[in-house]
C-alpha positions as YAML, in Angstrom:
chain: A
units: angstrom
residues:
- id: 1
  name: VAL
  ca: [9.48, -24.03, -67.55]
- id: 2
  name: ALA
  ca: [7.65, -22.45, -70.45]
- id: 3
  name: VAL
  ca: [5.34, -19.45, -70.46]
- id: 4
  name: CYS
  ca: [2.45, -18.78, -72.88]
- id: 5
  name: ASN
  ca: [4.56, -16.88, -75.43]
- id: 6
  name: ASP
  ca: [7.11, -19.70, -75.64]
- id: 7
  name: CYS
  ca: [4.50, -21.91, -77.33]
- id: 8
  name: HIS
  ca: [1.92, -19.53, -78.79]
- id: 9
  name: THR
  ca: [4.12, -16.96, -80.56]
- id: 10
  name: PRO
  ca: [6.95, -17.23, -83.11]
- id: 11
  name: HIS
  ca: [10.51, -16.96, -81.85]
- id: 12
  name: THR
  ca: [11.34, -13.86, -83.88]
- id: 13
  name: PHE
  ca: [10.82, -10.31, -82.64]
- id: 14
  name: VAL
  ca: [8.59, -9.16, -85.51]
- id: 15
  name: GLY
  ca: [6.66, -12.45, -85.74]
- id: 16
  name: LYS
  ca: [5.99, -12.46, -82.02]
- id: 17
  name: TYR
  ca: [4.48, -8.98, -81.92]
- id: 18
  name: LEU
  ca: [2.51, -9.36, -85.16]
- id: 19
  name: THR
  ca: [0.96, -12.55, -83.76]
- id: 20
  name: LYS
  ca: [0.22, -10.88, -80.41]
- id: 21
  name: ALA
  ca: [-1.46, -7.96, -82.22]
- id: 22
  name: GLU
  ca: [-3.54, -10.23, -84.47]
- id: 23
  name: ASN
  ca: [-4.63, -12.52, -81.64]
- id: 24
  name: GLY
  ca: [-5.31, -9.55, -79.36]
- id: 25
  name: TYR
  ca: [-7.62, -8.07, -81.99]
- id: 26
  name: HIS
  ca: [-9.51, -11.35, -82.43]
- id: 27
  name: HIS
  ca: [-9.82, -11.92, -78.67]
- id: 28
  name: SER
  ca: [-10.98, -8.35, -78.01]
- id: 29
  name: LYS
  ca: [-13.57, -8.54, -80.78]
- id: 30
  name: ALA
  ca: [-14.88, -11.94, -79.66]
- id: 31
  name: PHE
  ca: [-15.21, -10.98, -76.01]
- id: 32
  name: THR
  ca: [-16.66, -7.53, -76.75]
- id: 33
  name: LEU
  ca: [-19.29, -8.88, -79.14]
- id: 34
  name: GLN
  ca: [-19.69, -12.16, -77.25]
- id: 35
  name: ASP
  ca: [-19.58, -14.00, -80.59]
- id: 36
  name: PHE
  ca: [-17.18, -16.82, -79.77]
- id: 37
  name: PRO
  ca: [-18.26, -20.49, -79.91]
- id: 38
  name: ASP
  ca: [-18.77, -22.57, -76.77]
- id: 39
  name: VAL
  ca: [-15.87, -24.78, -77.79]
- id: 40
  name: ILE
  ca: [-12.93, -22.56, -78.69]
- id: 41
  name: ARG
  ca: [-10.65, -24.14, -81.31]
- id: 42
  name: ILE
  ca: [-7.18, -23.09, -82.38]
- id: 43
  name: ARG
  ca: [-6.95, -21.49, -85.83]
- id: 44
  name: GLU
  ca: [-4.69, -23.17, -88.41]
- id: 45
  name: LYS
  ca: [-2.16, -20.32, -88.35]
- id: 46
  name: ASN
  ca: [-1.81, -20.58, -84.57]
- id: 47
  name: ALA
  ca: [-1.61, -24.40, -84.78]
- id: 48
  name: ARG
  ca: [1.32, -24.00, -87.18]
- id: 49
  name: ILE
  ca: [3.03, -21.58, -84.78]
- id: 50
  name: LEU
  ca: [2.47, -24.04, -81.94]
- id: 51
  name: ARG
  ca: [4.02, -26.93, -83.96]
- id: 52
  name: GLU
  ca: [7.02, -24.79, -84.89]
- id: 53
  name: SER
  ca: [7.47, -23.77, -81.24]
- id: 54
  name: CYS
  ca: [7.49, -27.41, -80.11]
- id: 55
  name: LEU
  ca: [10.19, -28.18, -82.65]
- id: 56
  name: HIS
  ca: [12.12, -25.00, -81.82]
- id: 57
  name: CYS
  ca: [12.75, -26.23, -78.27]
- id: 58
  name: HIS
  ca: [12.59, -30.01, -78.68]
- id: 59
  name: THR
  ca: [14.34, -30.68, -82.01]
- id: 60
  name: PRO
  ca: [17.41, -32.21, -80.33]
- id: 61
  name: MET
  ca: [15.14, -34.73, -78.60]
- id: 62
  name: VAL
  ca: [12.96, -35.56, -81.63]
- id: 63
  name: ASP
  ca: [15.48, -34.95, -84.40]
- id: 64
  name: ASN
  ca: [15.19, -38.49, -85.84]
- id: 65
  name: LEU
  ca: [11.39, -38.27, -85.97]
- id: 66
  name: VAL
  ca: [11.49, -34.90, -87.70]
- id: 67
  name: GLU
  ca: [14.14, -36.09, -90.12]
- id: 68
  name: HIS
  ca: [11.88, -38.91, -91.35]
- id: 69
  name: GLN
  ca: [8.92, -36.56, -91.89]
- id: 70
  name: GLY
  ca: [10.67, -34.86, -94.80]
- id: 71
  name: GLU
  ca: [9.26, -31.49, -95.78]
- id: 72
  name: ASP
  ca: [5.84, -32.19, -94.25]
- id: 73
  name: ARG
  ca: [6.41, -30.52, -90.89]
- id: 74
  name: GLU
  ca: [2.63, -30.49, -90.27]
- id: 75
  name: ALA
  ca: [2.77, -34.27, -89.96]
- id: 76
  name: MET
  ca: [4.77, -33.66, -86.78]
- id: 77
  name: ASP
  ca: [1.74, -32.59, -84.72]
- id: 78
  name: CYS
  ca: [3.02, -32.87, -81.15]
- id: 79
  name: VAL
  ca: [-0.30, -32.06, -79.46]
- id: 80
  name: ARG
  ca: [-1.99, -35.01, -81.15]
- id: 81
  name: CYS
  ca: [-0.25, -37.26, -78.60]
- id: 82
  name: HIS
  ca: [0.62, -34.66, -75.96]
- id: 83
  name: ALA
  ca: [-2.72, -32.82, -75.68]
- id: 84
  name: ASP
  ca: [-2.32, -32.18, -71.94]
- id: 85
  name: VAL
  ca: [0.95, -30.26, -72.28]
- id: 86
  name: GLY
  ca: [0.69, -26.62, -71.26]
- id: 87
  name: HIS
  ca: [-2.95, -26.40, -70.25]
- id: 88
  name: GLY
  ca: [-3.38, -29.55, -68.16]
- id: 89
  name: PRO
  ca: [-5.78, -32.45, -68.64]
- id: 90
  name: ARG
  ca: [-8.75, -32.06, -70.95]
- id: 91
  name: ARG
  ca: [-12.17, -32.21, -69.33]
...
């Protein structure tokens, strides 16, 4: 069973808290000023963290797939096929 931080923050102490601080700032600003879009989209930096988190836990299971991707780890975009993981079905 995963919790939010398992997927949405890096797996290093410093990286985790820097990401939490940065995202906390952006969330606080957006909700205080009410300047967020109706459809909230993940930022590229957070999408990269999410991809790395998937691979951090699931590399043994998808090792052959990752191996064939070479250096282009962005090509291994887990949520492209598994969009419902973590947050439930899209509406």
